[in-house]
C-alpha positions as CSV (number, residue, x, y, z in Angstrom):
1,M,-5.8,-20.5,-25.5
2,K,-7.8,-18.4,-23.0
3,G,-9.1,-20.6,-20.2
4,F,-8.1,-22.6,-17.1
5,K,-6.3,-25.9,-16.8
6,L,-7.3,-27.4,-13.5
7,L,-4.5,-28.7,-11.4
8,D,-5.1,-31.5,-8.9
9,S,-5.9,-29.0,-6.1
10,A,-8.6,-27.4,-8.2
11,L,-10.2,-30.7,-9.5
12,K,-12.3,-31.1,-6.4
13,F,-14.3,-28.1,-7.6
14,E,-14.4,-29.3,-11.2
15,E,-18.2,-29.8,-11.1
16,Q,-18.8,-26.2,-10.0
17,F,-16.3,-24.8,-12.5
18,K,-17.9,-26.7,-15.3
19,F,-21.3,-25.3,-14.3
20,M,-19.8,-21.8,-14.4
21,E,-18.4,-22.5,-17.8
22,S,-21.9,-23.5,-19.1
23,L,-23.1,-20.0,-18.1
24,G,-20.2,-18.3,-19.9
25,L,-18.7,-17.1,-16.5
26,I,-15.3,-18.8,-17.2
27,A,-13.8,-21.1,-19.7
28,L,-11.8,-24.4,-19.1
29,G,-9.4,-26.2,-21.3
30,G,-7.0,-23.3,-21.6
31,D,-3.3,-22.8,-20.9
32,T,-3.6,-21.0,-17.5
33,E,-2.9,-23.4,-14.7
34,L,-5.3,-23.0,-11.8
35,S,-4.6,-24.2,-8.2
36,V,-6.9,-23.8,-5.3
37,E,-5.8,-24.1,-1.7
38,K,-7.3,-23.6,1.7
39,G,-5.8,-20.5,3.3
40,E,-6.2,-18.0,6.1
41,A,-9.7,-17.9,7.6
42,G,-11.7,-14.9,6.4
43,V,-9.3,-13.8,3.7
44,T,-8.9,-15.0,0.1
45,Y,-5.8,-14.3,-2.0
46,V,-6.1,-14.4,-5.8
47,S,-3.1,-14.1,-8.0
48,L,-2.0,-14.6,-11.6
49,K,1.5,-14.6,-13.0
50,D,3.1,-16.1,-16.1
51,R,-0.1,-18.2,-16.9
52,K,-0.2,-19.6,-13.4
53,A,-3.3,-18.7,-11.3
54,Q,-3.7,-19.4,-7.6
55,I,-6.6,-19.0,-5.2
56,K,-5.9,-19.3,-1.5
57,F,-9.4,-19.1,0.0
58,G,-10.6,-18.3,3.4
59,N,-14.3,-18.7,2.5
60,K,-15.5,-21.4,0.1
61,H,-17.7,-19.1,-2.0
62,E,-14.7,-16.9,-2.7
63,I,-13.1,-19.7,-4.8
64,F,-15.7,-18.9,-7.4
65,K,-15.5,-15.1,-6.9
66,G,-11.7,-15.5,-7.3
67,V,-11.9,-17.6,-10.5
68,F,-14.4,-15.1,-12.0
69,M,-12.1,-12.2,-11.3
70,L,-9.2,-14.2,-12.7
71,W,-11.2,-14.8,-15.8
72,Q,-11.8,-11.1,-16.2
73,N,-8.1,-10.4,-16.0
74,L,-6.7,-13.5,-17.8
75,E,-5.1,-11.6,-20.6
76,K,-2.9,-9.8,-18.2
77,N,0.6,-11.2,-17.4
78,E,0.2,-10.4,-13.7
79,Y,-2.8,-9.7,-11.5
80,S,-3.6,-10.0,-7.8
81,V,-6.4,-9.1,-5.4
82,T,-7.1,-9.7,-1.7
83,L,-10.7,-10.4,-0.8
84,K,-11.8,-9.7,2.7
85,A,-15.6,-9.3,3.1
86,S,-17.1,-6.7,5.4
87,F,-20.4,-8.5,5.6
88,E,-20.5,-12.0,7.1
89,Q,-23.8,-12.9,5.4
90,N,-24.5,-11.2,2.1
91,G,-26.9,-12.3,-0.6
92,V,-30.2,-12.2,-2.4
93,M,-33.8,-13.0,-1.4
94,V,-35.6,-14.6,-4.4
95,D,-39.4,-14.2,-4.3
96,N,-41.1,-17.4,-5.4
97,S,-44.5,-16.4,-4.1
98,R,-46.0,-13.9,-6.6
99,N,-46.9,-16.6,-9.3
100,A,-43.4,-16.9,-10.7
101,V,-41.6,-19.8,-9.1
102,L,-38.0,-19.9,-10.5
103,S,-37.4,-23.3,-12.1
104,P,-34.7,-25.4,-10.2
105,T,-32.5,-24.9,-13.3
106,T,-32.8,-21.2,-13.2
107,M,-32.3,-21.2,-9.4
108,K,-29.0,-23.0,-9.9
109,E,-27.9,-20.5,-12.6
110,Q,-28.6,-17.7,-10.1
111,I,-26.7,-19.4,-7.3
112,A,-23.6,-19.9,-9.4
113,T,-23.8,-16.3,-10.6
114,Y,-24.2,-15.0,-7.0
115,A,-21.1,-17.0,-6.0
116,A,-19.2,-15.4,-8.8
117,F,-20.2,-12.0,-7.5
118,G,-18.9,-12.9,-4.0
119,L,-22.3,-13.5,-2.3
120,N,-22.7,-16.3,0.2
121,T,-26.4,-16.3,1.1
122,V,-29.6,-17.0,-0.8
123,F,-33.0,-16.7,0.8
124,L,-35.9,-18.6,-0.7
125,Y,-39.0,-16.6,-0.1
126,N,-41.8,-19.2,-0.4
127,E,-44.9,-18.2,1.5
128,E,-46.8,-21.4,0.6
129,T,-45.1,-22.4,-2.6
130,F,-43.4,-25.3,-0.8
131,E,-44.3,-28.9,0.1
132,V,-45.3,-29.0,3.8
133,D,-46.0,-32.3,5.6
134,N,-49.5,-32.9,6.9
135,Q,-50.8,-29.9,4.9
136,P,-52.1,-31.1,1.4
137,Y,-53.8,-27.7,0.7
138,F,-50.8,-25.6,1.6
139,G,-49.7,-24.3,-1.7
140,Y,-52.0,-26.6,-3.6
141,M,-51.7,-26.0,-7.4
142,R,-49.2,-23.1,-6.8
143,M,-46.5,-25.1,-8.5
144,G,-44.0,-24.6,-5.6
145,Y,-40.9,-26.7,-4.8
146,S,-41.1,-30.2,-3.5
147,Q,-38.9,-31.1,-0.5
148,A,-36.7,-33.1,-2.8
149,E,-36.2,-30.1,-5.0
150,V,-35.2,-27.9,-2.1
151,R,-32.8,-30.5,-0.8
152,E,-31.2,-30.7,-4.3
153,L,-30.9,-26.9,-4.4
154,C,-29.4,-26.8,-0.9
155,D,-26.8,-29.4,-1.8
156,F,-26.0,-27.5,-5.1
157,A,-25.7,-24.2,-3.2
158,K,-23.3,-25.8,-0.6
159,G,-21.1,-26.8,-3.5
160,F,-20.6,-23.1,-4.2
161,G,-20.3,-22.2,-0.5
162,I,-23.7,-20.6,-0.4
163,D,-26.1,-20.9,2.5
164,L,-29.7,-21.6,1.4
165,I,-32.0,-20.0,4.0
166,P,-35.8,-20.5,4.1
167,C,-37.8,-17.3,4.2
168,V,-41.4,-18.0,5.3
169,Q,-44.4,-16.2,6.8
170,T,-45.7,-17.0,10.3
171,L,-48.1,-14.1,10.8
172,A,-49.2,-12.1,7.7
173,H,-48.9,-12.5,3.9
174,L,-50.7,-15.8,4.1
175,G,-53.7,-14.8,2.0
176,R,-53.3,-17.5,-0.6
177,I,-53.9,-20.3,2.0
178,F,-57.3,-18.8,2.8
179,H,-58.4,-19.7,-0.7
180,W,-59.1,-23.1,0.9
181,R,-61.9,-23.7,3.3
182,C,-59.8,-25.8,5.6
183,Y,-57.8,-22.7,6.6
184,Y,-60.8,-20.4,7.2
185,P,-60.6,-21.0,11.0
186,L,-57.0,-19.8,11.1
187,C,-57.8,-16.4,9.5
188,D,-57.8,-13.4,11.9
189,M,-58.5,-10.8,9.1
190,G,-57.3,-10.3,5.6
191,D,-54.0,-12.1,5.0
192,T,-53.2,-12.4,8.7
193,I,-53.2,-15.7,10.7
194,L,-55.1,-16.0,14.0
195,I,-52.6,-16.1,16.8
196,E,-52.9,-17.8,20.2
197,E,-54.7,-20.8,18.6
198,E,-53.1,-24.2,18.8
199,A,-54.1,-25.1,15.2
200,T,-52.1,-22.1,14.1
201,Y,-48.9,-23.3,15.9
202,K,-49.5,-26.8,14.5
203,L,-49.4,-25.3,11.0
204,I,-46.3,-23.2,11.8
205,E,-44.5,-26.2,13.2
206,D,-45.3,-28.3,10.1
207,I,-43.8,-25.5,8.0
208,V,-40.6,-25.2,10.1
209,A,-40.2,-29.0,10.4
210,S,-40.6,-29.5,6.7
211,W,-37.9,-26.9,5.9
212,R,-35.6,-28.5,8.5
213,K,-35.7,-31.7,6.5
214,C,-34.5,-29.9,3.3
215,V,-32.0,-27.3,4.3
216,D,-28.8,-27.4,6.4
217,S,-28.8,-23.7,7.3
218,E,-29.0,-22.7,11.0
219,Y,-31.1,-19.7,10.0
220,I,-34.7,-19.1,9.1
221,N,-36.5,-15.9,8.3
222,I,-40.0,-16.1,9.9
223,G,-41.4,-13.0,8.2
224,M,-44.1,-11.2,10.4
225,D,-43.9,-8.0,8.2
226,E,-46.9,-5.8,7.3
227,A,-49.3,-7.6,9.7
228,F,-51.6,-4.6,9.8
229,H,-54.7,-6.8,10.6
230,L,-53.1,-8.4,13.7
231,G,-55.6,-8.6,16.5
232,R,-58.3,-6.7,14.6
233,G,-60.5,-9.4,13.2
234,K,-61.5,-12.8,14.7
235,Y,-58.9,-12.3,17.4
236,L,-60.7,-9.1,18.5
237,D,-64.1,-10.8,18.6
238,K,-62.6,-13.6,20.7
239,H,-60.3,-11.7,23.1
240,G,-61.4,-8.1,22.9
241,L,-59.0,-5.2,22.3
242,Q,-55.5,-6.1,23.3
243,P,-52.2,-4.2,23.2
244,R,-50.9,-5.2,19.8
245,F,-47.2,-4.9,20.7
246,E,-47.7,-7.3,23.5
247,I,-49.7,-9.9,21.6
248,M,-47.2,-9.8,18.7
249,C,-44.4,-10.5,21.2
250,R,-46.3,-13.3,22.7
251,H,-46.8,-14.8,19.3
252,L,-43.2,-14.3,18.4
253,E,-42.1,-16.2,21.5
254,R,-44.2,-19.2,20.5
255,V,-42.7,-19.1,17.0
256,I,-39.1,-18.8,18.4
257,E,-39.7,-21.9,20.5
258,I,-40.7,-23.9,17.4
259,C,-37.6,-22.7,15.6
260,K,-35.3,-23.6,18.4
261,K,-36.9,-27.0,18.6
262,Y,-35.8,-27.7,15.0
263,G,-32.4,-26.1,15.4
264,F,-33.1,-22.8,13.6
265,K,-32.0,-19.3,14.6
266,P,-34.8,-17.0,13.6
267,M,-34.7,-13.6,12.0
268,M,-37.7,-11.4,11.2
269,W,-38.7,-8.2,9.4
270,S,-38.7,-5.4,12.0
271,D,-41.4,-3.1,10.6
272,M,-44.4,-4.0,12.8
273,F,-42.6,-3.0,16.0
274,F,-42.3,0.5,14.5
275,H,-45.8,0.6,13.0
276,I,-47.4,-0.3,16.3
277,A,-45.3,2.2,18.2
278,F,-45.3,5.1,15.8
279,G,-47.8,4.4,13.1
280,N,-45.1,4.2,10.4
281,Y,-41.8,2.7,9.6
282,H,-39.7,4.6,7.1
283,N,-40.4,8.1,8.3
284,V,-40.1,7.9,12.0
285,S,-39.7,11.4,13.6
286,D,-36.4,12.3,15.1
287,D,-38.3,12.9,18.4
288,D,-39.8,9.5,18.5
289,S,-38.3,6.8,20.7
290,I,-39.5,3.4,21.7
291,D,-40.4,3.0,25.3
292,A,-37.8,1.0,27.2
293,E,-40.6,-1.3,28.6
294,L,-41.7,-2.1,25.0
295,L,-38.1,-2.8,24.0
296,A,-37.7,-5.2,26.9
297,K,-40.7,-7.2,25.7
298,V,-39.1,-8.2,22.3
299,P,-37.4,-11.6,22.6
300,K,-33.7,-11.3,22.2
301,E,-33.3,-14.7,20.4
302,V,-34.5,-13.2,17.1
303,A,-32.5,-11.0,14.6
304,L,-34.3,-7.9,13.4
305,V,-34.0,-7.2,9.7
306,Y,-34.5,-3.5,8.8
307,W,-35.8,-3.3,5.2
308,D,-35.7,-0.1,3.1
309,Y,-35.8,0.1,-0.6
310,Y,-36.7,3.8,-0.9
311,N,-34.6,6.4,0.9
312,T,-32.3,8.7,-0.9
313,D,-31.0,10.3,2.3
314,E,-28.1,8.5,4.0
315,Q,-29.0,10.0,7.3
316,K,-32.3,8.2,7.4
317,Y,-30.6,4.9,7.1
318,D,-28.2,5.9,9.9
319,K,-31.0,6.9,12.2
320,M,-32.9,3.7,11.6
321,F,-29.9,1.5,12.2
322,K,-29.3,3.3,15.5
323,R,-33.0,2.8,16.5
324,H,-32.8,-0.9,15.7
325,L,-29.6,-1.4,17.7
326,L,-31.5,-0.1,20.8
327,F,-33.5,-3.3,20.9
328,G,-30.4,-5.2,21.8
329,N,-31.1,-7.9,19.2
330,P,-28.9,-8.9,16.3
331,V,-29.6,-6.5,13.3
332,G,-29.5,-7.1,9.6
333,F,-30.4,-5.0,6.5
334,A,-32.5,-5.8,3.5
335,G,-32.4,-3.5,0.5
336,G,-34.1,-3.9,-2.8
337,A,-33.3,-4.9,-6.4
338,W,-36.5,-3.2,-7.6
339,K,-38.4,-5.5,-10.0
340,W,-41.9,-5.2,-8.5
341,S,-43.5,-2.4,-10.5
342,G,-44.8,-4.3,-13.5
343,F,-42.8,-5.6,-16.4
344,A,-39.7,-3.2,-16.1
345,P,-37.2,-2.8,-13.3
346,A,-36.1,0.3,-11.4
347,S,-32.6,-0.9,-11.1
348,A,-31.0,2.6,-11.6
349,H,-32.9,3.8,-8.5
350,S,-31.9,0.7,-6.5
351,Y,-28.3,1.0,-7.5
352,K,-28.2,4.6,-6.2
353,V,-29.9,3.9,-2.9
354,T,-28.0,0.6,-2.3
355,K,-24.7,2.6,-2.0
356,L,-26.2,4.9,0.6
357,A,-27.7,2.0,2.6
358,L,-24.7,-0.3,2.5
359,K,-22.4,2.6,3.5
360,S,-24.5,3.3,6.5
361,A,-24.8,-0.4,7.3
362,L,-21.1,-0.9,7.5
363,E,-20.6,2.3,9.6
364,N,-23.1,0.9,12.1
365,G,-21.4,-2.5,12.3
366,I,-24.1,-4.5,10.5
367,K,-22.9,-8.0,9.4
368,L,-26.0,-9.3,7.6
369,A,-27.1,-7.6,4.3
370,F,-29.1,-8.9,1.4
371,T,-31.1,-7.5,-1.5
372,T,-34.7,-8.5,-2.0
373,A,-36.2,-9.1,-5.4
374,W,-39.9,-9.0,-4.9
375,G,-42.5,-9.7,-7.6
376,D,-45.7,-7.8,-6.5
377,N,-48.9,-8.5,-8.4
378,G,-47.7,-11.1,-10.9
379,A,-43.8,-11.1,-11.0
380,E,-43.7,-9.9,-14.6
381,C,-40.2,-8.6,-14.4
382,S,-37.2,-10.9,-15.0
383,L,-34.8,-11.4,-12.1
384,N,-32.0,-11.1,-14.6
385,S,-33.0,-7.5,-15.2
386,V,-31.6,-6.4,-11.8
387,L,-28.2,-8.0,-12.2
388,P,-26.2,-4.8,-11.5
389,V,-27.8,-4.3,-8.1
390,I,-27.1,-7.9,-7.1
391,A,-23.4,-7.5,-8.2
392,L,-23.2,-4.3,-6.2
393,Y,-24.0,-6.1,-3.0
394,G,-21.1,-8.5,-3.6
395,E,-18.6,-5.9,-4.5
396,Y,-19.5,-3.3,-1.9
397,S,-18.7,-5.9,0.8
398,Y,-15.2,-6.1,-0.5
399,F,-14.4,-2.6,-1.8
400,G,-16.9,-0.3,0.1
401,S,-17.4,3.2,-1.2
402,S,-14.2,3.3,-3.2
403,P,-14.3,3.9,-7.0
404,E,-13.1,0.3,-7.4
405,T,-16.6,-0.9,-6.4
406,D,-18.3,0.6,-9.5
407,A,-15.4,-0.6,-11.7
408,Q,-15.7,-4.1,-10.5
409,V,-19.5,-4.2,-10.8
410,E,-19.1,-3.0,-14.3
411,A,-16.6,-5.8,-15.0
412,D,-18.8,-8.4,-13.3
413,V,-21.9,-7.5,-15.1
414,L,-20.3,-7.3,-18.5
415,A,-18.5,-10.7,-18.0
416,A,-21.7,-12.4,-16.7
417,S,-24.1,-11.0,-19.4
418,G,-22.4,-9.2,-22.2
419,Y,-24.1,-6.0,-21.3
420,T,-22.9,-2.9,-19.5
421,V,-24.5,-1.5,-16.4
422,E,-25.9,1.5,-18.3
423,E,-27.4,-0.9,-20.9
424,F,-29.2,-2.7,-18.1
425,F,-30.5,0.6,-16.8
426,A,-32.1,1.1,-20.3
427,L,-34.5,-1.6,-19.2
428,C,-36.0,0.9,-16.7
429,K,-37.1,3.3,-19.5
430,P,-40.5,1.7,-20.3
431,N,-41.5,2.6,-16.7
432,H,-40.0,6.0,-16.7
433,G,-42.4,7.2,-19.4
434,V,-42.1,10.9,-20.4
435,T,-41.0,12.3,-17.0
436,E,-38.0,13.8,-15.3
437,T,-38.7,12.2,-11.9
438,E,-38.0,8.5,-12.8
439,S,-39.8,7.3,-9.7
440,P,-39.3,3.6,-8.9
441,Y,-43.0,3.4,-8.2
442,S,-44.0,4.5,-11.6
443,C,-45.3,1.8,-14.0
444,P,-46.9,3.2,-17.1
445,A,-45.6,0.2,-19.0
446,K,-48.2,-1.9,-17.2
447,Y,-51.2,0.4,-16.9
448,L,-50.9,1.7,-20.4
449,L,-50.8,-1.9,-21.7
450,F,-54.0,-2.8,-19.9
451,N,-55.7,0.6,-20.3
452,D,-59.1,-0.3,-21.8
453,V,-59.5,1.1,-25.3
454,L,-63.2,2.0,-24.8
455,M,-63.0,3.2,-21.2
456,G,-59.7,5.1,-21.4
457,L,-59.1,5.2,-17.7
458,F,-55.5,6.4,-18.3
459,D,-56.1,8.5,-21.4
460,R,-55.5,11.7,-19.4
461,H,-52.1,10.4,-18.3
462,T,-50.5,10.6,-21.7
463,N,-49.7,13.3,-24.2
464,D,-48.4,13.5,-27.8
465,S,-44.8,12.9,-26.6
466,Y,-45.5,9.4,-25.5
467,P,-45.7,7.6,-28.8
468,P,-42.3,8.8,-30.1
469,F,-40.8,8.2,-26.7
470,Y,-41.9,4.5,-26.7
471,E,-40.9,4.1,-30.3
472,A,-37.4,5.2,-29.4
473,V,-37.3,2.9,-26.4
474,A,-38.5,0.0,-28.5
475,K,-35.7,0.5,-31.0
476,E,-33.0,1.0,-28.3
477,L,-34.0,-2.2,-26.5
478,G,-34.6,-4.1,-29.8
479,D,-31.0,-3.3,-30.9
480,L,-29.7,-4.5,-27.5
481,A,-31.7,-7.7,-27.9
482,K,-29.7,-8.5,-31.0
483,R,-26.5,-9.0,-29.0
484,E,-25.4,-12.6,-28.4
485,S,-26.1,-13.2,-24.8
486,R,-27.9,-15.9,-22.8
487,I,-30.2,-13.2,-21.4
488,S,-30.8,-11.1,-24.5
489,Y,-34.4,-12.1,-24.4
490,I,-35.2,-9.8,-21.5
491,F,-34.4,-6.8,-23.8
492,D,-36.5,-8.4,-26.5
493,T,-39.5,-8.7,-24.2
494,L,-39.4,-5.0,-23.1
495,S,-38.7,-3.9,-26.7
496,K,-41.9,-5.6,-27.8
497,L,-43.9,-4.2,-24.9
498,S,-42.7,-0.7,-25.7
499,A,-43.7,-1.2,-29.3
500,V,-47.2,-2.0,-28.1
501,I,-47.4,1.1,-25.9
502,A,-46.1,3.3,-28.7
503,K,-49.2,2.5,-30.8
504,K,-51.7,1.9,-28.0
505,C,-51.0,4.7,-25.5
506,R,-52.9,7.4,-27.5
507,I,-55.4,5.2,-29.3
508,G,-58.2,5.9,-26.8
509,V,-57.6,9.6,-27.1
510,A,-57.9,9.3,-30.9
511,L,-61.0,7.2,-30.6
512,K,-62.8,9.6,-28.3
513,S,-61.8,12.6,-30.5
514,A,-63.0,10.9,-33.7
515,Y,-66.3,9.9,-32.0
516,D,-66.9,13.4,-30.6
517,A,-66.3,14.9,-34.0
518,K,-68.5,12.2,-35.6
519,D,-65.6,11.5,-38.0
520,K,-66.7,8.1,-39.3
521,E,-63.7,7.8,-41.6
522,A,-61.3,8.1,-38.7
523,L,-63.4,5.6,-36.7
524,K,-63.3,3.2,-39.6
525,D,-59.5,3.6,-39.8
526,I,-59.2,2.8,-36.1
527,A,-61.4,-0.3,-36.3
528,S,-60.0,-1.6,-39.6
529,N,-56.3,-0.7,-39.3
530,K,-55.0,0.7,-36.1
531,L,-56.6,-1.7,-33.6
532,P,-55.7,-4.8,-35.7
533,E,-52.1,-3.5,-35.8
534,I,-52.1,-3.2,-32.0
535,L,-53.5,-6.7,-31.7
536,R,-50.6,-8.0,-33.9
537,L,-48.1,-6.2,-31.6
538,V,-49.7,-7.5,-28.5
539,D,-49.4,-11.0,-29.8
540,E,-45.7,-10.5,-30.5
541,F,-45.2,-9.2,-27.0
542,Y,-47.2,-12.0,-25.5
543,K,-45.0,-14.6,-27.3
544,A,-41.8,-12.9,-26.1
545,F,-43.1,-12.6,-22.6
546,R,-44.2,-16.2,-22.5
547,Y,-40.8,-17.3,-23.8
548,Q,-39.1,-15.3,-21.0
549,W,-41.4,-16.8,-18.3
550,F,-41.1,-20.4,-19.5
551,K,-37.3,-20.0,-19.7
552,E,-37.0,-18.7,-16.2
553,N,-39.9,-20.0,-14.2
554,R,-42.3,-22.8,-13.8
555,R,-45.3,-22.6,-16.0
556,G,-47.6,-22.4,-13.0
557,G,-48.6,-18.8,-12.4
558,F,-48.6,-17.9,-16.1
559,D,-52.3,-18.7,-16.1
560,V,-52.8,-15.3,-14.6
561,Q,-50.9,-13.7,-17.5
562,D,-53.0,-15.7,-20.0
563,L,-56.1,-14.3,-18.3
564,R,-54.8,-10.7,-18.2
565,I,-53.3,-10.5,-21.7
566,G,-56.1,-12.7,-23.1
567,G,-58.6,-10.3,-21.6
568,L,-56.7,-7.4,-23.1
569,I,-56.9,-9.0,-26.6
570,K,-60.6,-9.7,-26.1
571,R,-61.4,-6.2,-25.1
572,I,-59.6,-4.8,-28.2
573,K,-61.6,-7.1,-30.3
574,T,-64.7,-6.0,-28.6
575,A,-63.8,-2.4,-29.3
576,I,-63.4,-3.2,-33.0
577,D,-66.9,-4.9,-33.0
578,V,-68.5,-2.0,-31.1
579,I,-67.1,0.6,-33.4
580,N,-68.3,-1.3,-36.5
581,M,-71.7,-1.7,-34.9
582,Y,-71.9,2.0,-34.5
583,L,-70.7,2.7,-38.0
584,S,-73.3,0.3,-39.4
585,G,-76.1,1.9,-37.5
586,E,-76.7,-1.3,-35.4
587,I,-76.2,0.9,-32.2
588,E,-77.0,4.6,-31.9
589,K,-74.1,5.5,-29.7
590,I,-71.1,4.1,-27.9
591,E,-71.8,4.6,-24.2
592,E,-68.2,4.5,-23.0
593,L,-67.3,7.3,-25.5
594,E,-70.1,9.5,-24.3
595,I,-68.3,10.0,-21.0
596,N,-65.7,12.8,-20.5
597,R,-62.3,11.5,-19.5
598,L,-61.1,12.3,-16.0
599,Y,-57.7,11.9,-14.4
600,F,-57.3,8.5,-12.8
601,D,-55.7,9.9,-9.6
602,C,-58.4,12.5,-9.0
603,R,-56.0,15.5,-9.4
604,P,-57.5,18.9,-10.3
605,E,-58.5,19.4,-13.9
606,D,-55.9,22.2,-14.3
607,S,-53.1,20.1,-13.0
608,T,-49.7,20.4,-14.7
609,G,-47.9,17.8,-12.7
610,D,-46.2,14.6,-13.7
611,L,-48.6,12.4,-15.7
612,N,-47.0,9.1,-14.6
613,L,-48.8,7.1,-11.9
614,S,-47.7,4.6,-9.3
615,I,-50.3,1.9,-9.9
616,N,-49.2,-1.7,-10.1
617,M,-52.3,-3.5,-9.2
618,Y,-53.9,-5.0,-12.3
619,E,-57.3,-5.2,-10.6
620,R,-57.4,-1.4,-10.4
621,M,-56.0,-0.6,-13.8
622,A,-58.0,-3.0,-16.0
623,T,-61.5,-1.9,-15.0
624,V,-63.6,0.1,-12.5
625,N,-66.2,-2.7,-12.5
626,I,-66.5,-5.5,-9.9
627,T,-64.1,-8.4,-10.3
628,S,-64.4,-9.8,-6.8
629,R,-67.2,-11.5,-5.0
630,F,-68.4,-8.1,-3.7
């Protein structure tokens, strides 16, 4: 019988092995004897011969990497592999701050899977979705983690040899706290906190102290990225124009002291030093160099994390690593498992650029690497959809740029999910649309879903090839969803979304054409048949999407999806009513259909370029009318 029989030396890890078995990562109760022993530091030896398996581990998480690799090769009579990681810290940053907070159960499933892939670090990115002492409005009603839940996750992760690291914000990206009046005095401008105010450092200390109670890691990521409003709002009114590089460093020194007080070694995103010095981050000129006096101002007790999810040129990574190393600080790298452009991932892009980035990282002696899984503007895309990119981080640390990396990623992904890497890449297709560029920014699957039937803001960004394309994607993903797998539902969700878009993407064009031609029979068909059919498909998609969300995340945050998709449904019903009012003579014209359609991106009328757009913000795609207080 295929499976492992745990010998005495392996029984101390029985709890973890049983959890892996519950996910289908391995099986117990078989006839292959498994022993686990502590071995040489930094190296793990995995072997199988004559139904006897042995793991001599140098790092605890590699016990679970080793047993997962044994499981994949259990039908062989003999197998062996030596695991020696190039990265000392290697893992995943999970975004719990864009409405979707992973349920503790899902988080545990992810942790066990990451250990199976050979990863040893998980960052919890919780801007304010976490219980902070003395701050009752911090994350209020955002359904974040309690301190008890984080402690439970930390202990669970330790069982798999994984370090759970808090990833917080101490400068920008704090916009949600300013929803509450009690934090108004702490706002500099936009989402940026007011520095050099004691109340600000009291809040930061409460954040750091609360995390210290719940995690055992010696590390904390203090954020500080994209703080473009730093010193430009209330701070400017109070102190006048100040050198932004200097005030950022002064603030950083205060935050570092708080971290040291609670036994944390801080790391931070590095971009603001480059933005302030050069006005950009990812396209710094070859001639640009940071002044030595500025470099000297950056405190050396903080690690700088270079983040890049974009570049397809390996030389750009190499140049940026060299620039970072000039600071004299420890340097890490954060890539991306792209799931932040609406409902579908861009994992094919991420897989390609990750290889370039990690190759350069190793060549430049970088020891910290992790992939980020952001969830911009609603976190609609499942974390499971980027599984191949996450697996690649693990395998690249062991096998580098050799062909063995791709082969082992393929084996990992198939064993963990029942799907191939290429089948996962099919999940990207709803956002590719009918294009040859396959830009990771592109997200027609979102803006065509929310494109208003009457206003047709995106009608010029489709053509007659779109419906058959999305019909084919719906069928392909629907067929994949029939496979027996614990994550087949992610294929079902995007299949049903594609089915909606196939019917909806050109309905506005047909409606405007029928109206202009005064074709009342066509208008009647749209109102009586086509739009009701779209409503039915939207409802099917909604149910699949809600199932996915509730299975993976806390219910909190789905209220936004209810409002968005509920609004979509109501607008379609309004369109039906308005068309019928026009047909009955109750109204003389449909004002929205009197207006000629323009390109959304203001391109020239005779443009022949790619129709796809990089617009992920619901607030822009749903309407041109005012939805804020202004």
